[in-house]
N, CA and C of each residue as an Amber inpcrd file, in Angstrom:
protein
   315
   0.8460000  -1.1820000   0.0000000   0.0000000   0.0000000   0.0000000
   0.8930000   1.2480000   0.0000000   0.5530000   2.2030000  -0.8090000
   1.3630000   3.4260000  -0.8970000   1.1620000   4.2910000   0.3480000
   2.1630000   5.0840000   0.6630000   2.0450000   6.0460000   1.7560000
   1.0720000   7.1310000   1.3010000   0.1300000   7.4800000   2.1720000
  -0.9400000   8.4050000   1.8210000  -0.6540000   9.7980000   2.3750000
  -0.8370000  10.8140000   1.5490000  -0.7700000  12.1860000   2.0380000
  -2.1590000  12.5810000   2.5150000  -2.2300000  13.0290000   3.7740000
  -3.5150000  13.2970000   4.4070000  -3.6350000  14.7900000   4.6980000
  -4.8430000  15.3170000   4.4890000  -5.1220000  16.7170000   4.8040000
  -6.0310000  16.7750000   6.0310000  -6.2530000  17.9990000   6.5420000
  -7.2000000  18.1540000   7.6490000  -8.5580000  17.5670000   7.2500000
  -8.9410000  17.7530000   5.9850000 -10.2400000  17.2990000   5.5080000
 -10.3320000  15.7720000   5.4110000  -9.2340000  15.1100000   5.0180000
  -9.2970000  13.6570000   4.8250000  -8.8050000  12.8620000   6.0330000
  -8.3870000  13.5480000   7.0960000  -7.7900000  12.8730000   8.2530000
  -8.7220000  11.8160000   8.8460000  -9.9600000  12.2200000   9.0940000
 -10.9100000  11.2920000   9.7290000 -11.0970000  10.0360000   8.8750000
 -11.2640000  10.1970000   7.5830000 -11.4790000   9.0700000   6.6850000
 -10.2530000   8.1760000   6.5890000  -9.0740000   8.7920000   6.4360000
  -7.8470000   8.0300000   6.1880000  -7.2440000   7.4270000   7.4590000
  -7.3590000   8.1280000   8.5870000  -6.6350000   7.7150000   9.7930000
  -7.5560000   7.1520000  10.8740000  -8.6550000   7.8430000  11.1240000
  -9.5090000   7.4360000  12.2350000 -10.5050000   6.3770000  11.7720000
  -9.9490000   5.2140000  11.4330000 -10.7530000   4.1050000  10.9280000
 -10.1730000   2.8040000  11.4650000 -10.6190000   1.6810000  10.9170000
 -10.1300000   0.3770000  11.3700000  -8.6490000   0.1920000  11.0540000
  -7.9750000  -0.5910000  11.8850000  -6.5900000  -0.9550000  11.6000000
  -5.5710000  -0.0550000  12.2780000  -4.3050000  -0.3020000  11.9530000
  -3.1890000   0.4280000  12.5500000  -2.6250000   1.3910000  11.5110000
  -2.5390000   2.6650000  11.9000000  -2.0380000   3.7050000  11.0030000
  -0.9320000   4.4740000  11.7060000   0.2130000   4.6120000  11.0290000
   1.3130000   5.4230000  11.5370000   1.2370000   6.7630000  10.8080000
   1.0380000   7.8450000  11.5700000   0.9130000   9.1700000  10.9640000
   2.1860000   9.9670000  11.2330000   2.7830000  10.4590000  10.1550000
   4.0020000  11.2640000  10.2110000   3.6010000  12.7330000  10.0350000
   3.7450000  13.5200000  11.1080000   3.5200000  14.9620000  11.0270000
   4.8640000  15.5890000  10.6610000   4.9220000  16.2620000   9.5140000
   6.1890000  16.7270000   8.9610000   6.0090000  18.0700000   8.2580000
   7.1290000  18.6360000   7.7970000   7.1120000  19.8390000   6.9550000
   8.2890000  19.7610000   5.9890000   8.1430000  20.3710000   4.8060000
   9.1980000  20.2850000   3.7850000  10.5300000  20.8960000   4.2150000
  10.5110000  21.8600000   5.1320000  11.7390000  22.5480000   5.5580000
  12.4560000  21.8430000   6.7090000  11.8920000  20.7420000   7.1880000
  12.4090000  20.0700000   8.3920000  13.4420000  19.0000000   8.0150000
  14.7000000  19.1920000   8.4360000  15.7840000  18.2470000   8.1420000
  15.5250000  16.8300000   8.6280000  15.2210000  16.6470000   9.9350000
  14.9530000  15.2910000  10.4330000  13.7620000  14.6250000   9.7380000
  12.7970000  15.4390000   9.2710000  11.6490000  14.8750000   8.5380000
  12.1230000  14.2440000   7.2310000  13.0880000  14.9100000   6.5850000
  13.6360000  14.3750000   5.3320000  14.4100000  13.0880000   5.6030000
  15.0770000  13.0260000   6.7660000  15.8520000  11.8320000   7.1120000
  14.9420000  10.6280000   7.3930000  13.7770000  10.8970000   7.9590000
  12.9000000   9.7940000   8.3530000  12.0720000   9.2570000   7.1760000
  11.9330000  10.0540000   6.1100000  11.1140000   9.6410000   4.9630000
  11.5350000   8.2910000   4.3720000  12.8350000   8.0520000   4.0850000
  13.2110000   6.7380000   3.5390000  12.9850000   5.5990000   4.5290000
  13.0840000   5.8820000   5.8280000  12.8200000   4.8640000   6.8580000
  11.3530000   4.4470000   6.7810000  10.4740000   5.4280000   6.6050000
   9.0430000   5.1300000   6.5000000   8.7460000   4.3250000   5.2370000
   9.4480000   4.6590000   4.1470000   9.2740000   3.8890000   2.8970000
   9.6220000   2.4180000   3.1270000  10.7180000   2.1740000   3.8520000
  11.1320000   0.7870000   4.1300000  10.1080000   0.0770000   5.0110000
   9.6560000   0.7690000   6.0620000   8.6540000   0.1650000   6.9440000
   7.3900000  -0.1690000   6.1570000   7.0480000   0.7040000   5.2370000
   5.8420000   0.5130000   4.4280000   5.9060000  -0.8000000   3.6450000
   7.1020000  -1.1570000   3.1650000   7.2170000  -2.4030000   2.4060000
   7.3740000  -3.6190000   3.3250000   7.9000000  -3.4000000   4.5340000
   8.1960000  -4.5350000   5.4210000   7.0520000  -4.9450000   6.3380000
   6.2250000  -4.0100000   6.7350000   5.1940000  -4.3230000   7.7300000
   3.8180000  -4.4260000   7.0830000   3.3730000  -5.6550000   6.9020000
   2.0250000  -5.8690000   6.3640000   1.0190000  -5.4480000   7.4290000
  -0.0870000  -4.8990000   6.9980000  -1.1240000  -4.5230000   7.9590000
  -0.9380000  -3.1360000   8.5320000   0.1220000  -2.4380000   8.1160000
   0.3430000  -1.0740000   8.6020000   0.0800000  -0.1010000   7.4660000
  -0.6950000   0.9300000   7.7670000  -0.9190000   2.0090000   6.8070000
  -0.0930000   3.1900000   7.2970000   0.6000000   3.8610000   6.3810000
   1.3920000   5.0370000   6.7550000   0.7790000   6.2560000   6.0870000
   0.5700000   7.2990000   6.8890000  -0.0090000   8.5450000   6.3880000
   0.9180000   9.6970000   6.7630000   1.0010000  10.6970000   5.8810000
   1.8380000  11.8610000   6.1340000   0.9600000  13.1100000   6.1690000
   1.1810000  13.9490000   7.1880000   0.4470000  15.2010000   7.3150000
   1.4510000  16.3460000   7.2920000   1.3600000  17.1940000   6.2710000
   2.2060000  18.3850000   6.1850000   1.6200000  19.4190000   7.1480000
   2.3530000  19.7160000   8.2460000   1.8110000  20.5910000   9.2900000
   1.6340000  22.0320000   8.8210000   2.4080000  22.4600000   7.8240000
   2.2440000  23.8210000   7.2960000   0.9010000  23.9680000   6.5940000
   0.5070000  22.9310000   5.8610000  -0.7410000  22.9820000   5.0910000
  -1.9560000  22.5270000   5.8970000  -1.7080000  21.7990000   6.9840000
  -2.8070000  21.1950000   7.7580000  -2.6270000  21.4230000   9.2620000
  -2.6790000  22.6820000   9.6990000  -2.4160000  22.9900000  11.1110000
  -3.4800000  22.4370000  12.0660000  -4.6950000  22.2240000  11.5590000
  -5.7770000  21.7570000  12.4260000  -5.4700000  20.3760000  13.0020000
  -5.0550000  19.4410000  12.1430000  -4.7380000  18.0780000  12.6100000
  -3.5640000  18.1040000  13.5780000  -2.5480000  18.9010000  13.2620000
  -1.3640000  18.9790000  14.1270000  -1.7480000  19.5010000  15.5080000
  -2.5460000  20.5460000  15.5720000  -2.8890000  21.1030000  16.8750000
  -3.8470000  20.1920000  17.6330000  -4.7210000  19.4970000  16.9060000
  -5.6660000  18.5770000  17.5530000  -4.9460000  17.4760000  18.3310000
  -3.7820000  17.0500000  17.8270000  -3.0460000  15.9690000  18.4910000
  -1.8090000  16.4690000  19.2240000  -1.7410000  17.7680000  19.4880000
  -0.6810000  18.3310000  20.3200000   0.7060000  18.2260000  19.7260000
   0.8140000  18.3180000  18.4040000   2.1270000  18.2410000  17.7610000
   2.8250000  19.5880000  17.9210000   3.9130000  19.5930000  18.7060000
   4.6550000  20.8200000  18.9810000   5.9780000  20.8700000  18.2270000
   6.5520000  19.7080000  17.9620000   7.8060000  19.6660000  17.2090000
   7.7010000  18.5470000  16.1850000   8.4790000  18.6830000  15.1190000
   8.4100000  17.6840000  14.0610000   9.7990000  17.1340000  13.7770000
   9.9180000  15.9110000  13.2970000   8.7880000  15.0290000  13.0360000
   8.1770000  14.4630000  14.3180000   6.8550000  14.3640000  14.3280000
   6.1380000  13.6240000  15.3620000   5.3930000  12.5240000  14.6410000
   5.5290000  11.3050000  15.1380000   4.8100000  10.1700000  14.5610000
   3.8330000   9.6560000  15.6050000   2.5830000   9.5110000  15.2140000
   1.5660000   9.0050000  16.1290000   0.9920000   7.7240000  15.5310000
   0.9270000   6.6900000  16.3790000   0.3350000   5.4190000  15.9590000
  -1.1340000   5.4400000  16.3770000  -2.0170000   5.2010000  15.4000000
  -3.4510000   5.1030000  15.6670000  -3.8630000   3.6520000  15.5120000
  -4.6640000   3.1820000  16.4580000  -5.2120000   1.8230000  16.3470000
  -6.7240000   1.9520000  16.4110000  -7.3770000   1.5180000  15.3410000
  -8.8350000   1.6140000  15.2380000  -9.3320000   3.0230000  15.5640000
  -8.6250000   4.0270000  15.0380000  -9.0660000   5.4040000  15.1660000
  -8.5840000   6.1430000  16.3950000  -7.9460000   5.4370000  17.3270000
  -7.4920000   6.0770000  18.5700000  -5.9750000   6.2030000  18.5960000
  -5.4410000   7.3740000  19.0230000  -3.9880000   7.4890000  19.1560000
  -3.5090000   6.6290000  20.3320000  -2.5420000   5.7500000  20.0690000
  -2.0750000   4.8270000  21.1170000  -0.5860000   4.9880000  21.4410000
   0.1570000   5.7030000  20.5920000   1.5870000   5.8800000  20.8430000
   2.0680000   7.1190000  20.1160000   3.0910000   7.7860000  20.6850000
   3.6310000   8.9950000  20.0540000   5.1540000   8.9400000  20.1060000
   5.7720000   9.2440000  18.9840000   7.2320000   9.2500000  18.8740000
   7.6210000  10.6380000  18.3630000   8.5220000  11.2950000  19.0780000
   8.9390000  12.6400000  18.6600000  10.4000000  12.6140000  18.2430000
  10.6850000  13.1850000  17.0710000  12.0610000  13.2520000  16.5870000
  12.4270000  12.0510000  15.7370000  13.6040000  12.1460000  15.1270000
  14.0820000  11.0730000  14.2590000  14.3310000   9.8100000  15.0740000
  13.9210000   8.6650000  14.5280000  14.1600000   7.3650000  15.1530000
  14.7160000   6.4150000  14.0970000  15.4810000   5.4390000  14.5570000
  15.9790000   4.4190000  13.6270000  14.8200000   3.5270000  13.1920000
  15.0370000   2.8020000  12.1090000  14.0080000   1.9010000  11.6050000
  13.6450000   0.8650000  12.6640000  14.6460000   0.2980000  13.3380000
  14.3750000  -0.7230000  14.3500000  13.5400000  -0.1680000  15.4980000
  13.8600000   1.0530000  15.9330000  13.1050000   1.6700000  17.0340000
  11.6460000   1.8800000  16.6270000  11.4400000   2.3890000  15.4120000
  10.0710000   2.6030000  14.9230000   9.3260000   1.2790000  14.7870000
  10.0290000   0.2810000  14.2590000   9.4260000  -1.0360000  14.0530000
   8.9600000  -1.6220000  15.3900000   9.7920000  -1.4620000  16.4370000
   9.4340000  -1.9770000  17.7590000   8.1490000  -1.3340000  18.2680000
   8.0380000  -0.0140000  18.1140000   6.8510000   0.7030000  18.5790000
   5.6220000   0.2460000  17.8050000   5.7360000   0.2070000  16.4810000
   4.5950000  -0.1440000  15.6280000   4.1640000  -1.5970000  15.8640000
   5.1240000  -2.4950000  15.9890000   4.7980000  -3.9190000  16.1770000
   3.9510000  -4.1650000  17.4210000   4.1010000  -3.3160000  18.4350000
   3.2870000  -3.4700000  19.6590000   1.8030000  -3.2710000  19.3540000
   1.5020000  -2.5650000  18.2690000   0.1030000  -2.2180000  17.9780000
  -0.4730000  -2.9490000  16.7730000   0.3590000  -3.7370000  16.1030000
  -0.1570000  -4.5610000  15.0070000  -0.7430000  -5.8260000  15.6320000
  -1.8950000  -6.2030000  15.1700000  -2.6480000  -7.3440000  15.7250000
  -1.8140000  -8.2730000  16.5400000
């Protein structure tokens, strides 16, 4: 499944639904956000059952403020529509995988 770009308008449909979704709150000017992008691409191919969504905080401030995103990158794991875990800052692939695996069926 491709990584989905989510807006304030599509957030509820794309993220707050069944299953496990990893949401990356990012911005184009953010260095660590650029570093984490290829890690997310790898996770996307390796972890079946995980949906990855990206929210550009500059274009979608409503979603960012709703979930208390103060610094980026912030990654929030949603399970069946509820936020269950939050990771702030750049993380290695293994660290992210460990967090996400706790919430996959």
